[in-house]
C-alpha positions in Angstrom: 21.2 -41.4 16.9 22.9 -44.6 16.0 23.1 -47.4 18.5 24.8 -50.7 17.2 24.1 -49.5 13.7 20.5 -48.8 14.3 19.2 -45.3 13.8 16.2 -43.9 15.7 14.2 -40.8 14.9 14.3 -37.7 16.9 11.4 -38.0 19.5 10.4 -34.5 18.8 9.8 -35.3 15.2 7.8 -38.3 16.3 5.7 -36.1 18.5 5.1 -33.6 15.8 4.0 -36.3 13.5 1.6 -37.7 16.1 0.2 -34.2 16.7 -0.3 -33.5 13.1 -2.0 -36.8 12.6 -4.4 -36.2 15.5 -5.1 -32.6 14.3 -6.1 -34.1 10.9 -8.5 -36.6 12.6 -10.0 -33.8 14.6 -10.5 -31.7 11.5 -12.1 -34.5 9.8 -14.5 -35.0 12.7 -15.5 -31.3 12.9 -16.1 -31.2 9.2 -18.5 -34.2 9.6 -20.3 -32.5 12.5 -20.7 -29.3 10.4 -22.2 -31.3 7.5 -24.6 -33.1 10.0 -25.5 -29.7 11.6 -26.2 -28.2 8.3 -28.5 -31.0 7.3 -30.1 -31.0 10.7 -30.7 -27.3 10.3 -32.4 -27.6 6.8 -34.6 -30.4 8.1 -35.5 -28.4 11.1 -36.7 -25.5 9.0 -38.6 -27.8 6.7 -40.3 -29.5 9.7 -41.3 -26.0 11.0 -42.7 -24.9 7.6 -44.6 -28.2 7.3 -46.0 -27.8 10.8 -47.2 -24.3 10.0 -48.7 -25.6 6.8 -50.5 -28.3 8.6 -51.9 -25.8 11.2 -53.3 -23.6 8.4 -54.7 -26.6 6.6 -56.4 -27.9 9.7 -57.8 -24.4 10.4 -59.1 -24.1 6.8 -60.8 -27.5 7.0 -62.5 -26.3 10.2 -63.7 -23.1 8.6 -64.7 -24.3 5.2 -65.3 -28.0 5.8 -63.4 -31.1 4.9 -62.8 -31.8 1.3 -61.1 -34.7 -0.3 -58.4 -32.4 -1.5 -57.8 -30.7 1.9 -57.9 -34.1 3.6 -55.2 -35.4 1.1 -53.1 -32.4 1.7 -53.2 -32.8 5.6 -52.3 -36.6 5.2 -49.3 -35.5 2.9 -48.1 -32.9 5.4 -48.6 -35.4 8.3 -46.5 -38.0 6.5 -43.8 -35.3 5.7 -43.7 -34.3 9.4 -43.1 -38.0 10.3 -40.2 -38.3 7.8 -38.7 -35.1 8.9 -38.9 -36.0 12.6 -37.2 -39.4 12.0 -34.4 -37.8 10.0 -33.9 -35.1 12.6 -33.7 -37.7 15.5 -31.2 -39.8 13.4 -29.0 -36.7 12.7 -29.0 -36.1 16.4 -27.8 -39.5 17.1 -25.0 -39.0 14.5 -23.9 -35.9 16.1 -23.8 -37.6 19.6 -21.7 -40.4 18.1 -19.3 -38.1 16.4 -19.0 -36.1 19.6 -18.1 -39.2 21.4 -15.4 -40.0 18.8 -13.9 -36.5 19.5 -14.1 -37.0 23.2 -12.3 -40.4 22.8 -9.6 -38.7 20.7 -9.0 -36.1 23.4 -8.8 -38.7 26.0 -6.3 -40.7 24.0 -4.2 -37.7 23.5 -4.1 -36.8 27.1 -3.6 -40.4 28.3 -0.6 -40.6 26.0 1.0 -37.4 26.9 0.2 -35.5 23.8 -1.4 -32.7 25.8 -4.0 -31.9 23.2 -7.2 -30.3 24.4 -10.2 -29.7 22.4 -9.0 -26.7 20.4 -11.1 -24.6 18.1 -14.8 -24.3 18.2 -16.9 -26.5 20.4 -18.9 -29.2 18.7 -22.4 -28.0 19.3 -25.5 -30.0 19.7 -28.5 -29.1 17.8 -31.6 -28.0 19.5 -33.1 -31.0 21.3 -36.7 -31.3 21.8 -37.7 -31.6 18.1 -40.3 -34.4 17.6 
């Protein structure tokens, strides 16, 4: 449309551009969440395995007596459990942060008449309660 020599774009075209832009942002957010969830799952499995290893090592020490080798192994597994626990907690913080970004995006869309609701899969939160 030309008004005094100035042309403006079709509002429908602008709306479609905006929807596409925000869909791309949402896809990126969900891709990041998926990456974090995969890492979280891997660390959770490793944590569980290390906890089982620690339990067997302690039981072995009780049954056969403490040796330098067994004690060193228990110390190593204990340190691994601490590292896994710290990483799992930080990954959970990352997921919460990215979920907030997704919620903010949805609020922005709704507040600006874009009518987007959270489509696709829900962003899941990993099992809480890990050490």
